[in-house]
Structures are given as C-alpha cells and as structure tokens.
C-alpha positions in Angstrom: 26.0 139.4 141.5 28.5 136.5 140.4 30.8 136.3 138.4 28.8 133.6 136.3 25.9 135.0 137.0 26.6 137.7 135.1 28.1 135.6 131.9 24.8 134.1 131.4 22.7 137.3 132.2 24.8 138.7 129.3 24.7 135.9 126.8 27.6 133.9 127.5 26.8 130.7 128.3 25.3 130.4 125.1 27.6 131.7 123.2 30.0 129.5 124.9 27.9 126.2 124.2 27.3 127.3 120.4 31.1 127.6 119.9 31.9 124.4 121.6 29.4 122.9 118.9 30.5 124.3 116.2 34.3 122.9 117.6 33.0 119.7 117.9 31.4 119.7 114.8 33.4 121.2 112.3 37.1 119.7 113.8 37.0 116.5 115.8 38.3 113.9 113.7 36.3 111.3 115.9 33.0 111.2 114.1 31.0 108.6 116.9 32.5 111.1 119.8 31.6 114.5 117.6 27.9 112.8 116.9 27.3 112.0 120.8 29.2 115.3 122.6 27.0 117.0 120.3 23.7 116.2 120.8 24.8 116.5 124.1 25.8 120.2 123.2 22.2 120.7 121.9 20.0 119.4 124.5 22.5 121.7 127.1 21.7 124.7 124.7 18.0 124.7 125.1 18.6 123.9 128.8 20.5 126.8 129.9 17.9 128.8 128.5 15.6 127.3 131.7 15.3 129.2 135.1 17.8 128.3 137.2 19.3 125.3 135.1 23.0 126.7 134.4 22.9 127.7 138.0 22.4 124.4 139.3 24.7 123.1 136.2 27.6 125.3 137.4 27.3 124.2 141.0 29.2 121.2 140.0 32.6 121.6 139.4 32.3 118.3 137.2 30.1 119.8 135.0 32.3 123.1 134.3 35.4 121.2 134.2 34.1 119.4 131.5 32.4 121.5 129.3 36.1 123.2 129.1 37.4 119.8 128.4 35.1 119.8 125.4 36.1 123.3 124.3 39.1 122.5 123.9 38.9 119.1 122.5 40.0 117.0 124.7 38.1 113.4 124.4 38.9 113.5 120.5 42.9 112.5 120.9 44.1 109.1 119.1 44.7 107.9 122.6 41.0 107.9 123.8 39.7 105.6 125.4 36.6 105.1 124.2 34.8 102.7 126.6 35.7 105.5 129.2 34.1 108.6 126.6 31.3 106.5 126.5 31.0 106.3 129.7 32.0 109.6 130.5 29.2 110.9 127.9 26.5 108.5 129.6 27.3 109.9 133.2 27.0 113.4 132.1 24.0 113.0 130.4 22.5 111.5 133.3 23.4 114.1 135.9 22.5 116.5 133.4 18.6 115.3 133.2 18.9 114.9 137.3 19.0 118.8 137.1 16.0 118.8 134.8 13.9 116.5 136.8 14.4 117.9 140.1 13.7 121.7 138.8 10.2 120.0 137.7 9.6 118.4 141.0 10.7 121.5 142.9 8.6 123.5 140.4 5.1 123.4 139.7 4.7 126.8 138.2 3.4 127.2 134.7 5.7 130.0 133.4 8.8 127.3 133.8 7.0 124.9 131.3 6.2 127.4 129.1 9.5 128.1 128.5 10.4 124.8 128.4 8.2 124.0 126.0 8.3 127.4 123.8 12.3 126.2 123.6 11.5 122.5 122.6 12.3 120.5 125.6 10.0 117.9 125.1 11.2 117.6 121.6 15.0 117.0 123.0 13.4 114.4 125.3 11.7 112.4 122.7 14.4 112.8 121.0 16.9 111.4 123.2 14.7 108.6 124.0 14.5 107.4 121.2 18.2 107.3 120.2 18.7 105.7 123.8 16.2 102.9 123.1 16.6 102.6 119.4 12.5 102.4 119.3 11.1 104.2 115.9 8.1 106.6 116.3 5.3 107.0 114.5 3.6 109.3 111.4 1.0 110.9 110.3 -0.2 109.6 107.1 -3.2 111.1 105.3 -2.9 109.9 101.7 -1.2 105.4 102.1 0.0 106.5 98.5 2.8 107.8 99.5 3.8 104.7 101.7 3.1 102.7 98.9 5.5 105.6 96.6 8.0 104.8 99.2 7.8 101.4 99.2 8.6 101.2 95.9 11.3 103.3 95.9 13.0 101.1 98.7 12.4 98.0 96.1 14.5 99.9 93.6 16.9 100.3 96.1 17.1 96.8 97.2 17.2 95.4 94.3 20.0 97.7 93.1 22.0 96.4 96.4 21.6 92.7 95.9 23.1 92.8 92.3 26.1 93.0 94.1 25.6 90.5 96.5 27.2 87.3 95.8 24.5 84.6 94.9 24.7 81.3 97.0 25.9 78.1 95.3 23.8 75.2 94.9 25.5 73.7 98.3 23.8 76.4 99.9 19.9 75.4 98.8 20.6 72.5 100.4 18.7 71.8 103.7 21.4 70.6 106.1 18.8 69.4 109.1 20.5 69.4 112.8 19.6 67.4 115.8 18.8 68.5 119.1 19.1 68.2 123.3 22.4 68.4 122.3 25.5 70.8 121.4 25.0 72.5 118.2 27.6 75.0 118.2 25.2 78.3 118.5 25.2 80.8 120.9 28.7 81.0 121.6 29.5 84.5 121.4 26.7 85.8 123.4 27.9 87.2 126.9 24.5 87.4 128.9 26.7 89.0 131.4 27.5 91.7 129.1 24.3 91.9 127.8 22.3 92.5 131.3 24.9 95.0 132.3 24.6 97.1 129.1 20.6 96.5 129.4 20.7 97.3 132.7 22.8 100.8 132.3 20.1 101.7 129.1 16.9 101.3 131.3 18.8 103.8 133.9 19.0 106.2 131.4 16.0 105.3 130.2 14.0 105.8 133.2 15.8 109.6 134.0 14.2 110.8 130.7 10.7 108.8 131.8 10.4 110.6 134.8 11.8 114.1 133.4 8.3 113.6 131.4 6.6 112.6 134.2 7.7 115.6 136.7 7.2 118.1 133.6 3.5 116.9 132.9 2.6 116.9 137.1 0.9 119.8 137.6 -2.5 121.6 137.3 -0.9 125.1 136.7 -0.2 124.6 132.9 -2.1 122.6 129.9 -0.1 120.6 127.4 -0.2 122.3 123.9 -1.5 120.5 120.5 1.7 120.6 118.9 3.0 119.3 122.3 0.2 116.2 122.1 0.9 115.6 118.6 4.9 115.3 119.4 3.8 112.4 121.7 1.3 110.5 119.5 4.4 110.9 116.7 7.2 110.1 118.5 9.1 106.6 120.4 6.8 107.3 123.8 3.8 105.1 122.8 5.0 102.6 120.6 7.7 102.0 123.9 5.6 102.2 126.7 3.6 99.7 124.0 6.2 97.0 123.7 7.5 97.3 127.4 3.9 96.4 128.8 3.1 94.1 125.9 6.3 91.9 125.9 7.8 92.8 129.2 7.0 89.7 131.2 6.7 90.2 135.3 9.6 88.6 135.4 11.5 91.3 133.9 9.6 94.0 134.8 10.6 93.1 138.5 14.3 92.4 137.4 14.1 96.0 136.0 11.3 97.8 138.7 12.2 101.1 139.0 12.0 101.6 134.6 8.8 100.1 134.8 7.3 102.2 137.7 8.6 105.3 135.9 6.6 103.6 132.8 3.5 103.2 135.5 3.9 106.5 137.1 4.1 108.5 133.6 0.7 106.6 132.6 -1.1 107.9 136.0 0.1 111.1 135.4 -1.2 111.0 131.7 -4.8 109.6 132.8 -5.1 112.7 135.2 -4.4 114.6 132.4 -7.8 115.5 130.1 -5.9 116.3 126.9 -2.8 113.6 127.2 -5.2 111.2 129.0 -7.1 110.5 125.1 -3.4 108.8 124.6 -4.5 106.0 126.3 -6.7 104.9 124.3 -7.0 103.6 120.8 -5.2 106.3 118.6 -5.7 107.5 115.3 -5.3 105.2 113.0 -3.6 106.9 110.0 -0.9 107.1 112.6 1.6 104.0 111.6 3.1 101.9 112.1 -0.6 100.8 113.2 -1.0 100.5 117.3 -1.5 96.8 118.0 -3.5 97.9 121.2 -4.1 100.8 123.1 -2.4 101.4 126.8 -5.4 101.0 128.9 -5.8 97.5 127.7 -2.2 96.6 128.3 -2.6 97.9 131.8 -5.5 95.4 132.2 -3.4 92.5 131.3 -0.8 93.7 133.6 -3.7 93.7 136.6 -4.1 90.1 135.9 -1.1 88.8 135.8 -0.8 90.7 139.5 -4.2 88.4 140.5 -2.1 85.3 139.4 1.2 86.7 141.1 -0.6 87.0 144.4 -2.2 83.9 144.3 1.0 82.1 144.2 2.5 83.2 146.9 -0.8 83.5 149.0 -0.5 79.4 148.6 2.7 79.3 150.7 2.1 79.6 154.3 5.0 81.8 155.3 6.0 84.3 151.9 8.2 87.0 152.4 8.2 88.3 148.6 10.9 90.8 147.8 10.8 94.8 147.9 11.3 96.0 144.5 8.4 93.1 143.6 5.8 94.3 146.3 6.4 97.9 144.8 6.0 97.4 141.3 3.1 95.3 142.1 1.2 97.8 144.3 2.1 100.6 141.1 0.6 98.3 138.9 -2.5 98.0 141.0 -2.5 101.9 141.6 -1.9 102.7 137.4 -5.0 99.9 136.5 -7.1 101.9 139.3 -6.3 105.3 138.0 -6.9 104.3 134.3 -10.5 102.2 134.7 -11.4 106.0 136.3 -10.1 107.6 133.2 -11.4 105.0 130.7 -14.9 105.4 132.3 -14.7 109.3 132.0 -13.6 109.0 128.2 -16.1 106.2 127.4 -19.3 106.9 129.6 -18.6 104.1 131.8 -19.5 101.4 128.9 -17.3 98.3 128.6 -16.8 96.7 125.3 -18.2 93.4 125.3 -18.1 90.3 122.6 -20.4 87.6 122.6 -20.8 84.8 120.1 -21.7 81.2 118.9 -18.0 79.8 119.5 -19.2 76.7 117.3 -20.1 78.6 114.4 -16.8 80.4 114.1 -14.0 78.8 112.1 -11.6 77.0 113.9 -8.5 79.2 114.3 -10.9 81.9 116.8 -13.2 79.1 118.6 -10.4 77.5 119.6 -8.8 79.9 121.6 -12.0 80.9 122.5 -12.9 78.5 124.1 -9.4 77.2 125.4 -7.4 80.7 126.5 -8.7 81.2 129.5 -7.9 77.4 130.3 -4.5 78.0 129.6 -2.9 78.3 133.4 -4.7 77.0 136.6 -4.1 75.5 140.3 -5.4 72.0 140.7 -4.9 69.5 143.6 -2.1 66.9 142.9 -3.3 64.7 146.0 -5.1 61.6 145.5 -8.2 60.0 147.5 -5.4 59.4 150.0 -3.4 62.8 150.6 -0.5 61.3 148.3 0.8 63.1 146.0 0.6 62.1 142.3 3.6 63.1 140.8 6.8 61.9 139.3 9.0 64.0 141.2 7.7 63.0 144.6 10.6 61.0 145.5 12.5 64.5 144.8 9.9 66.2 146.7 11.4 68.4 149.7 8.9 70.1 152.2 10.8 73.0 153.0 10.4 75.8 150.9 12.6 78.7 149.6 11.5 81.3 149.5 13.6 82.7 146.7 12.3 80.0 144.8 8.8 80.9 145.3 9.2 84.1 144.4 10.6 83.5 141.3 7.9 81.1 140.7 5.4 83.4 141.4 6.7 85.7 138.6 7.1 83.2 135.9 3.8 81.5 136.2 2.3 84.9 136.5 4.1 85.2 132.8 2.4 82.0 131.6 -1.5 82.9 131.8 -0.9 85.1 128.8 2.6 83.9 127.2 1.9 80.4 126.6 0.6 79.4 122.6 -3.2 78.8 122.1 -3.7 78.0 118.4 -5.0 74.5 116.9 -2.0 73.9 115.2 0.1 74.3 118.2 -0.7 74.9 122.3 0.6 74.3 125.9 -1.4 74.2 129.5 0.2 74.5 132.8 -1.2 73.0 136.5 0.7 74.0 139.8 -0.7 72.4 142.8 -2.3 74.3 144.9 -0.5 73.7 148.2 3.0 73.7 146.4 3.6 75.8 143.1 6.5 74.2 142.5 5.0 71.2 142.0 3.3 71.4 138.2 2.2 69.2 135.2 2.5 70.7 131.6 0.0 69.7 128.6 1.8 69.6 125.6 0.0 69.0 122.1 1.6 68.4 119.0 2.3 70.6 116.3 0.2 70.2 113.1 2.2 69.2 110.1 4.7 66.6 112.6 3.6 63.0 113.7 2.8 64.2 117.1 -0.1 66.4 115.5 -3.2 66.7 117.8 -2.1 64.6 120.6 -1.7 65.6 124.2 1.2 64.8 126.4 1.8 65.3 129.7 4.7 66.5 131.4 5.4 66.5 135.3 7.8 69.3 136.5 9.2 70.1 139.4 11.7 73.0 140.9 13.7 72.0 143.6 15.4 73.7 146.3 18.0 75.3 144.2 15.6 77.0 141.6 16.5 78.9 139.6 20.3 78.4 140.1 19.3 75.2 139.2 17.2 74.0 136.1 13.3 72.6 136.2 13.0 69.0 136.3 10.7 67.3 133.3 9.4 64.1 132.8 7.1 63.1 130.2 4.7 60.8 131.4 2.7 60.0 128.4 4.8 56.9 127.4 1.8 54.0 127.3 3.8 52.7 130.6 6.9 52.9 128.7 5.3 51.2 125.5 7.0 54.0 123.6 10.4 55.9 122.8 8.6 58.9 121.2 11.9 60.5 120.2 15.2 60.1 120.4 15.2 63.1 123.4 11.5 61.6 124.8 12.8 57.9 126.8 10.1 55.6 127.3 11.1 56.0 131.2 10.2 59.7 130.4 13.5 61.1 130.6 13.5 64.4 128.2 16.7 65.0 127.2 17.7 69.1 126.6 20.4 71.3 127.2 17.8 73.5 128.9 17.4 71.0 131.8 21.1 69.9 131.9 20.1 66.6 131.1 22.5 66.7 128.3 25.9 68.5 127.5 25.9 71.9 125.8 27.5 75.6 125.2 27.1 77.9 127.5 24.7 79.6 125.8 22.4 77.0 125.4 22.6 75.4 129.1 20.3 77.1 131.9 20.8 80.2 133.2 18.6 81.3 135.6 18.9 85.4 134.5 17.1 84.7 131.8 16.1 81.3 131.5 12.6 79.9 132.2 9.9 77.4 132.6 8.2 78.6 129.4 11.7 78.5 127.4 11.6 74.9 128.3 8.0 74.2 127.7 8.5 75.8 124.3 11.9 74.1 123.3 10.2 70.8 124.0 7.1 71.6 121.5 9.1 73.6 118.8 12.2 71.8 118.6 12.1 68.0 120.1 8.6 67.2 118.9 9.9 68.1 115.2 9.0 65.8 111.8 12.7 65.1 111.7 12.5 62.5 114.9 15.3 60.5 113.5 17.9 63.0 112.5 17.2 64.6 116.3 19.6 61.7 117.5 23.3 62.9 118.2 25.8 62.2 115.2 22.7 61.4 112.5 21.5 64.9 111.2 24.1 63.9 108.7 21.7 61.8 107.3 19.4 64.1 106.1 18.5 64.1 102.5 20.0 60.1 102.1 17.5 57.6 101.3 18.5 55.1 103.9 18.3 58.4 106.5 15.0 59.5 104.9 13.6 56.0 104.9 14.1 55.6 108.6 13.1 58.6 109.4 9.8 57.5 107.6 9.9 54.4 109.8 10.6 56.1 113.2 7.6 58.4 112.0 5.1 56.0 112.1 5.9 54.6 115.1 5.3 57.9 116.4 1.8 58.5 114.7 0.7 55.4 115.6 1.6 55.6 118.9 0.7 59.0 119.4 -3.0 58.3 118.0 -3.4 55.5 120.6 -1.5 56.9 124.3 -1.9 60.6 123.3 -5.2 60.6 121.5 -7.6 58.0 122.6 -5.9 56.9 125.9 -6.2 60.8 126.8 -10.0 61.2 125.5 -11.0 57.5 127.3 -8.7 58.8 130.7 -7.9 62.4 130.9 -5.3 63.6 133.1 -6.6 64.9 136.5 -6.6 69.0 135.9 -6.9 68.4 132.5 -10.3 67.2 131.9 -11.9 70.2 130.3 -9.3 71.0 127.7 -9.2 67.3 126.8 -12.6 67.5 125.7 -12.4 71.0 123.9 -9.7 70.2 122.2 -11.0 67.0 120.7 -14.4 68.5 120.4 -13.2 71.0 118.5 -11.1 69.8 116.1 -12.1 66.2 115.6 -13.1 67.2 111.7 -8.9 68.2 111.5 -7.8 65.3 113.2 -9.6 63.1 111.4 -9.1 64.3 107.8 -5.0 64.1 109.2 -5.5 61.1 110.2 -7.4 59.1 106.9 -4.1 60.8 105.0 -1.8 58.8 107.3 -3.5 55.9 106.9 -3.7 56.3 102.6 0.3 56.9 103.2 0.9 54.3 105.0 2.0 52.2 101.8 2.9 54.4 99.9 5.9 55.8 101.8 8.9 53.6 101.8 10.1 53.5 105.8 12.6 51.2 107.1 12.9 49.8 110.7 16.2 49.1 111.1 18.7 50.3 113.0 18.4 53.6 115.3 14.5 53.0 114.9 14.8 49.5 116.2 16.7 50.1 118.7 14.9 53.1 120.5 11.3 51.2 119.4 12.2 47.6 118.9 9.2 46.1 119.7 7.4 48.2 117.3 9.8 48.3 114.5 9.7 44.8 114.7 5.8 44.4 113.8 5.8 47.4 111.6 8.8 45.9 109.1 6.2 43.4 108.4 4.6 44.5 104.9 0.8 45.8 105.3 1.3 45.2 109.4 1.7 49.1 110.1 -1.5 50.1 108.0 -4.0 47.7 109.5 -2.9 48.8 112.5 -2.9 52.1 112.5 -6.5 51.8 110.5 -8.2 50.4 113.4 -6.9 52.1 116.0 -8.3 55.7 114.1 -11.7 53.9 113.5 -11.4 53.3 117.3 -11.1 56.9 117.5 -13.2 58.4 115.5 -15.8 56.4 117.3 -14.6 58.2 120.4 -14.3 61.7 118.6 -18.2 61.9 117.8 -19.3 60.9 120.8 -17.3 63.8 122.6 -20.5 66.1 123.9 -20.7 69.9 123.2 -19.0 72.5 125.3 -21.4 73.5 127.3 -23.7 76.5 127.0 -21.3 79.0 128.9 -18.9 78.3 126.5 -20.4 79.0 123.9 -21.3 82.7 124.5 -17.9 83.7 126.2 -17.2 87.2 127.4 -13.7 88.4 125.6 -12.1 89.7 128.9 -15.0 92.9 128.7 -12.6 93.8 124.9 -14.6 94.0 121.6 -13.8 91.5 118.8 -11.9 94.2 116.8 -9.5 95.0 119.6 -8.4 92.3 120.9 -5.2 91.3 120.6 -3.6 87.7 121.2 -0.2 87.9 123.4 2.4 86.0 121.6 5.8 85.3 122.6 7.3 86.3 119.5 7.5 89.7 120.5 4.1 92.0 119.8 2.3 89.9 117.0 -1.1 91.4 116.6 -4.7 88.9 116.9 -4.2 87.6 113.3 -8.5 89.1 113.1 -7.4 92.7 114.2 -5.5 92.9 111.1 -7.0 95.1 108.6 -4.5 96.4 106.3 -6.2 97.1 102.9 -4.8 96.0 99.8 -2.6 98.8 98.9 -1.4 99.7 102.3 2.5 99.2 102.8 4.0 98.8 106.0 7.5 100.5 105.8 9.7 98.1 107.1 13.4 100.3 107.7 14.6 97.2 110.4 15.7 94.0 110.1 16.5 91.4 113.2 20.0 92.5 113.6 20.9 90.7 116.8 23.9 93.2 117.4 21.4 95.7 118.2 20.2 95.8 121.7 16.7 96.3 121.2 16.6 93.5 119.1 18.3 91.3 121.9 15.4 92.6 124.1 12.6 91.3 122.1 14.4 87.8 121.0 15.8 87.6 124.6 14.3 84.6 125.6 14.5 82.8 121.9 18.4 83.6 122.0 18.2 82.1 125.7 16.6 78.7 124.0 18.2 78.5 120.7 21.7 80.5 120.5 22.7 84.3 119.4 24.1 82.7 116.1 20.8 80.6 115.6 18.6 83.6 115.8 21.3 85.3 113.5 21.4 82.9 111.2 17.2 82.6 111.0 17.1 86.4 110.9 19.2 86.8 107.5 16.6 84.1 105.5 14.7 84.6 102.8 12.0 82.4 102.3 9.3 81.9 99.5 5.8 80.2 100.3 4.2 79.0 97.7 0.1 78.4 98.2 -2.1 81.3 100.2 -5.0 78.7 101.3 -5.9 78.0 105.0 -2.8 75.9 105.2 -0.3 77.7 103.5 -1.5 80.8 105.6 -0.9 79.2 109.2 2.6 78.3 107.9 2.9 82.0 106.9 1.9 83.4 110.1 4.9 81.2 111.7 7.3 81.8 109.8 7.0 85.8 110.1 6.2 85.6 113.6 9.7 83.7 114.5 11.0 86.3 112.0 13.4 86.3 108.6 14.7 88.7 106.4 12.3 88.5 103.6 9.7 86.3 103.3 7.6 85.6 99.8 4.1 84.5 99.5 3.1 83.2 96.4 -0.7 82.3 95.1 -1.8 82.3 91.4 -6.0 81.9 92.7 -8.2 84.4 93.5 -10.2 84.1 97.0 -13.2 82.9 96.7 -16.4 82.7 99.5 -14.7 79.1 100.4 -11.5 81.0 101.4 -13.3 82.7 104.3 -13.7 79.7 106.3 -10.1 79.0 106.8 -8.1 81.6 105.2 -8.4 83.9 108.1 -6.0 87.0 106.5 -9.2 87.6 103.9 -11.9 89.2 104.5 -15.4 89.6 102.2 -13.9 92.3 100.5 -10.9 90.5 98.9 -13.3 88.1 96.8 -11.9 88.3 93.5 -8.5 89.3 94.1 -5.5 87.4 94.1 -4.9 85.3 97.6 -1.3 86.0 98.1 -1.7 89.7 97.4 -4.7 90.3 99.4 -3.2 88.9 102.7 0.6 90.2 102.5 0.0 93.4 104.3 -1.8 91.5 106.8 1.4 89.5 107.0 3.6 92.4 107.5 1.8 93.7 110.1 2.5 90.7 112.3 6.7 91.8 112.3 8.1 94.7 111.1 11.5 93.4 111.2 10.5 90.8 108.2 9.7 92.6 104.7 6.6 90.3 103.0 6.0 90.2 99.5 3.9 88.8 97.2 4.2 86.8 94.1 1.6 86.1 91.7 2.7 84.4 88.6 3.3 81.0 87.8 5.9 78.9 89.3 8.8 77.4 86.8 8.3 73.6 85.9 11.7 72.6 85.4 15.0 73.3 87.7 16.7 75.3 85.4 13.9 77.5 84.4 13.6 77.8 88.3 17.3 78.4 88.9 16.8 81.4 86.1 13.7 82.7 87.9 16.0 83.5 91.0 15.3 80.6 93.3 18.2 80.6 94.4 18.7 83.2 96.1 15.8 81.6 98.6 17.6 80.0 101.9 13.7 78.0 102.1 11.2 77.2 99.3 8.3 75.3 100.4 
C-alpha cells in the first residue's frame, strides 16, 4: 500500500482539507479569493469521500502542489495577481469536475452513485452551477401569503433606502429626446471581444457541470430518490435549460454548440429515466417563479427551427455546412425524437389541440393567431420573364459564399420565432427560394406613431462578405419617391442607420459580425426610426424638443407622414399588395380595420386643432407636401378624402378563409401557449394567471455589469448601446390608466425593462374591459384594474419591480411634487 493510499485510508485527506478550509476562512485577508477557494475546498471534501477520486486527483502533481499552496496561504498575498488567481481557480474547478465526469462515465454501478448522493454531490454540483451562471432556482410556496409577507418586508427596506437617495431636480424631469441613425455616444464602454471571451469561459464551465449530471444519471442500476428530484426542481437547473432553449437563437447555439449539445444530452438522459422524465413536462405550479413553458415544448420549437435551417441550406446547390452546426442539428433531432416518445408515454399519446373561431376573439388574440405562421416564408422574386424584382439586383453576385449561407441559415431560422407578431407592431420576412441572401421585409408601423397600421416594404441583400459586412436595406414604399418618410428614410429609399453602415456611429453602435443580426436591423428600424418624434430624428435637431417651434415642426412633419402613410402604406398596399405578402396584407387590414378607422378619424379631428409648421427642415425634406399643407385647411381636407377612400377599401376586404378560422395552435393548448419575445423570456399574455394576492419576488435588477444580464440583453445592447440600456434599467416609470390601450403600453415597457414600474388606475374592472384589457379575467370584475393587473405584468420580467397605485392623482404641479412624482423619470 502506497504512502498516499495509507494517508487516505487513515482519514488524513479529509483532515488536511478540513484544516485548509479553516485556514482559508479564518486567516485570509482577501475575502474574494477566500470565498472562491473555500467553495472549491468544500466540494473537494465531498469528492474525496467517493471511491478512487483522491487517487485520480493526487496523480496530478499540479493538484498536489496547489493544495499545499492554499494551505500555506500563497494566494493570500498583497502582491497577488487577481486575474491569475481567478484563472487558476477556474482551471482547478474545471479539472476537478473532469475527474468526476470520467468517474461516472467509466462506472455505471449504482453503489458509486448511492455513495455520491449520500454525500450531497448533486447538491454541490447544482450549487456550483448557480454560482457560475447566476441563474436563480425555484422554491416551493405552499401559502402565497408567505410571498406577500416577504414582498412587504422588501418594500419597507426599499423605502428606507430611498430616503437616503438624492432626489432628482426638476431639470432631470425634462424629457430630452435624441436623434437616431447617427452617433449618440452610448455604448462606448462595452468591450465586445472581452464579453465574448468571458462568455466562452463560462460556457466551458457550465458544460463540464452539465456533463457530470448526464454521466451521473445515465445508468439503469440506480434510481434517483425523491429528495434528488426535489433538489433538481428547486435548483437553477431547469430554469437554466428553459432560458437557454427559449432565449437562445440558433445562431447563439451554433456559436456555443458544445454547451447546447450538453444541454440536449442531459434532456435525453432525463427523458429515458422514468423518474426524471417528469421534469420535462409542466411542473408543480406552487414552484415559484412560475414556469413559462415546459422543456418538451421548447424542444419542439427547436426542432421547428432546425427544419427552417435545413430548408435554407437545401435551397443552395452546393452547401457545405459547418461541422459543429451539423452536430448540433443532429443532437436537436435526436433529442426531439426521444422527448416525443416520452411525452406520448406520459400523456397517453394524446396531444393538446386548441381550436377557436379567431374572428370572435379580441384583436390582441386573433391577430397573432392568424398571422404568426406567416412571419417567415420563401417566395419566387422573379417576374414572368425570369428577372429578379429587387432593388439590389444590380449588386447581385452569381457566386455564393458558404460562410454567408451558413450564417444566414442560422439567422433566418431564428426569425421564424423571433419576429414580433402583435396587432400593435409586427414584422414579416420573405426570402427568395433560390437565393436566401435576397430578402424582403414588411414592417408594420407601430401604434401610437404617425406610421401606425401602415405596411412598409424593404428590400434587403447580404453581399459576399456577409456577415463581415452589414446587410444592405432599401425602403420601397415611397410612393415612387413621392415622400421622405423620415430624416433617416429617404425618398430614394435609403435607410440611414449606423447598424447598416449608412451613418457614422461609435464602434458599439456599428455592425459587429459577432453579435449583430438582421433581426436587430429590422427592430431598430421599426422601434427607433419609425417613432413619433420624426423631426427630432435629424442629427442636431434633438435640442429643439420641448420648444414651441420644435414641437410645431414635429407636428408638421408628422402630418405629412400621417397622410402619406394612409395613402401609400395603407390604401396603395391594399389595392396592390406587394408580391409574397398578399395574404398578410389582407389579414392585417381586415382584422385591424375598426382600430385603423378609429385612429384615422382622430387624425382628421386633430388636423385643425394641433398647431403645425411646415418650414425649415420639414420643407427641405418634403417640399411639395409642405407647400400644400401650409395653406389652412388643405391638410385636413386631403386627409379626410384619403381616409374616406381607405374606409371603403377596408370594408370590402373578404374575411379570412374557413381554414384561418379554426387554426391549430402548434399542437399546444391555449393555457400553455407561449409567445417567444425578443426581450428574453416573456410569457404569452393569455398564459399569465396570477391571482391578486400572488406576489412575484423580484430580487434582481437589470445590472448590465452582470454576465447573465448581458447574455439575455446582448442583442438589445448591440443595437442600442450598453449605456442606453443601463440608463433605461435605472429608470422609474409611472403610467396612469389600466385600460386596453394603457395595458398595451405597460406590457411593452415592462418587457423592455426598467427599474420600477407603477401602474395607476382609480377605476374598477367591468365586463366591457374584458374585451380589450388582456390582463383582466372574469373574476376581476369589480376589482381595481391596476391592482388586478400588476402581478400579471410582473410575470413578464422578473428584473422589473412592478407596483400599483389606486388613489386619485393630485391636480396641481405642486401637489404632484409633494406626492413624490419627482422620483419618477417617466410619467405618462
């Protein structure tokens, strides 16, 4: 028997580790390193109780030296290089877990797993997973009053903290608007390369931990105990996998394919285990935070993405996809097949189906029902003569870069689920059947802007250097160059946006092939350019916001857009739908016709009420329209005429076909259908069933310095800049009015993210409110609308603290200040 064998047998190893732990905990001055190395030593103490572990561990001279270094306190020196120590600690953890992983891969014996379970190995792995990822676990809440009590205590603590904070001055309350499409100065401090490097290191650590769990549970000789299953359900493991599959795009998955393959393999292991397979379906609703969507449904969606990806690749004659991508695709298919068998076993072969007469449902429900499956498709962009009808045909290259095609296949697969599909704002994309680098997008103007309800067509092309070069994009809905729809949307169709390289911007505002996508470009165009502050989008003119002349010129520019949007983006689109979008145009305008006419009639009413100026920049950009509308009454007369003509066309549109009236919702029941939103993990609105007394505990804020936050908001940061996101995350928002329109605004604010959100309303819910206020349920009739809605809002984003206010608002500025309104950054 060797010296170390005898040392281990006599309990020397455990004693040595225990002494080292005590030394680190009691004597080290560097508490950050003490905490990190202390956690590793705790794990080591458990691992050494497993057969063969210490023999394998001590064989590595590096480990032996490291243990004695820590015992001697070598890392705890004033001259210690923290980065080197962090790297050394991370490497020690990785190699330690490599030994554990290999142990369970080699041995399928149940006694080894029994011993590991007795010594809490799974608990330590799950704890380490939480420490690495920052992902929160779930907890079993038997009585909702416990959560309400805890939330009340948290509020009291926050009130004490707020008293110590400096209140903003009146100058802070001014809403300073900035232009877009040019450099804004945001995002200078975000180091993309360092971010990606850190993410890669973290993904390697997570991969090792997930692989250990797969090796541990991959055996028929041992059955997990009830305690093991409960520890998994209440750990960060399931939320981690759910978020990875729900918010991770196919592009992200292929960039970190090893990590996602590890996730998929673990899911397969669980699906083949009779006990653990129940974690893949809907979990106990008492576990909080609530599960948004079970893992098996997320796997179904991944399989759908794979189908689109393969379809894009097959459209090219010679495709040579990347090896990692091929492996990931195979793993997704294998996992989907395995999970499908498991679900059929657990659910007796019955699949949920929901049929509904869509036209009898509120607009916010029927619109996505009848249009969500049309978000992405292929089309033939050639005319009858076989010639391409596309703005960039002159730039079109007959050769195709395989790098470009592989990247596009990943991005386009993601678009099928990631494009917004709401009656307030939606985007649709078509690609050519033969050349997926030729695209068209139909961007619907957002409600509340002069572009509202309009359908704007863009031509998009990715050249041979894509993704190194940004895509090219041109607006084709211009009335044959009759109107400049925005300072950043020229009459010739040019789109001025730093992401496209058509305007100078800071490095983090420009196109970055590692993180920028076509989806970002489309969302930026819809949300940033096509906004209500048209005049102030011009560089150098944002300073006029809030001034009398500036506001009147913005109204004048907006009037031109309202008229031209009605004429060219609505009326002309109905009469001559753009090829490939015909069905979308018919359904969009049929379903929204009542809403459209209500808004347009209001535009006509306001035509001679709101003051407007058509001079300066307004005239420079749209001289002909400004020259007409500057004459009193002309704008109102011309708008009324085109609105009347549009009304006739709207009410002549045929109803969607019978097939559209009873859609199958992707084999999912209404109560479980989840809408995938780009703001990382938002629940579908009709799936939120929180009771009034149920409080979601929000212990986290959007801290852009945290890696898990950067992961979830990475595309938003890439488009908007990290400083803009950080500023938004610290804002306190107050919204008055929980009506159908108000709750739509509230939903978008909470999804986008802020520090606190207060919903105010003094009215009680009525039966009439149920038709449009989608957060209200029949049981809420008679209750205050804000109080009944706030907890359902909270479920959309755990990073935002949602509150309600039911008292009447003060009627003077002084009273508003005394009531604390100076503490809000935005009041609407």
